[in-house]
Residue, then its C-alpha position, 0 to 999 in steps of 0.5 A: s645430314r638430312g639436308t642437301q649436301w650435293r646436287i646432281h644437275y642432269s639432262l635427259d634426251l627425250l628421244s632416247l630417255q638416256c642421260d646426255w649430260f650431268q654435273l655434280t656440285d655441292q649444295h651451293g651449286a644453283e639450278l641454272l639453265e646456262r649450265t646445260p650444254m645446248r646446240k642450235g635447235d634444241v628444246i630445253l624443258g625445265d620446271r619452275n626453278y629454271l625461269r631466270p632471265v639470264g638463263v633464258r637469254a643463254v638458251v636464245d644465244a645458243e639458238a635453242h628454245a626454252l619451254l619452262r613452267l611458270r610460278w605465279t611469282h614469275s620473273t618480270m614480263h611485259d605484254a605487247q604494249g609494254k605493260p607488266f604481265g601477270a600469268l595468273a591474272h590472265a589465266r583466271t579468264l580461262r575455262v576448263g580445257q581452254v588454252g590461252a596464249w599471250p606474247v610477252r617480253l622477258p627483260v634481261p639485265e644489261r641485255d636485249p629482252v627475250a621475246g616469247r609467249v605464255i601459254t596456259t590452260k585450266l585443269p579439270a576439277p579432279l586434277a586441280a584439287k589434287a594439285e592444290r593438295r600437293v601445294a598445301h602438303a608442301a607448305n605444311k611440311k615447312s610449317r607454313r600456311p599455303d598462300p591463297r595465290s599458290l593454291e589458285a595457281a595450282r589449278f592451271v598449267m602456266l608455261f613460258t616458251t621461246l618456241p615460235t608458233s611456226l614450229l609448235c602451236d599453243a596446244d602442242v606446246l602444252e602437249l610437249y611439256r607433258c614429256r617433262w614428267q620423264i625427268e621426274l621418273a628418271f630421278k625417282r628410279l635413281k633414288q628408289l632403285l639405286k638409293l642415290g638420295q642418301l649418301p653413306h659417306k661424310d668424306p667429300a672425296a668418298a662421296r664424289g666417288w660413290i655418286h659417280a659410281k652410281m651414275v655409271i651404273a645408271 
């Protein structure tokens, strides 16, 4: 099979650059923040797939902090006046290199909303063009035309965080998020050096054993 059959959920300690937890599931195991063990004071960095209200609520309940990338089609948020908030609409007001920040509330079903802030900056033209090409390429691989709003959103870095300003200012939040690239590098090493992306087994028990052996080597 060329599709996904197994999924490794993996967290990286950015202080040591070592894996501090992982979990193996089949392809039905969703990417969820609430899977990850968290302690008070932890800062959890994650990509666009992890911004779900229930997951963010789990981070806050653990007295940890979330720092997550935003899609332009992000979960419902409200501004300080209780009006619907759209990150892309606010990002359009920024110039290249300018940092914008807005307080928001993230509604959570049957729970109190989560208070946070959206922090955005506009990329320089060369970086923006490169990001747009990635979006277009991803759409073409699926035989789709890229949504114009996806291309526009590629020109910005849009983040949601529950970190208070007393711990990190807006610019430092953007700087910290850049460390998430270490996670991408870790997976690249696992796939290229250990060939973890392609399984030589069809039997589920053999597949699990092979994957866990690779993780021990890693």
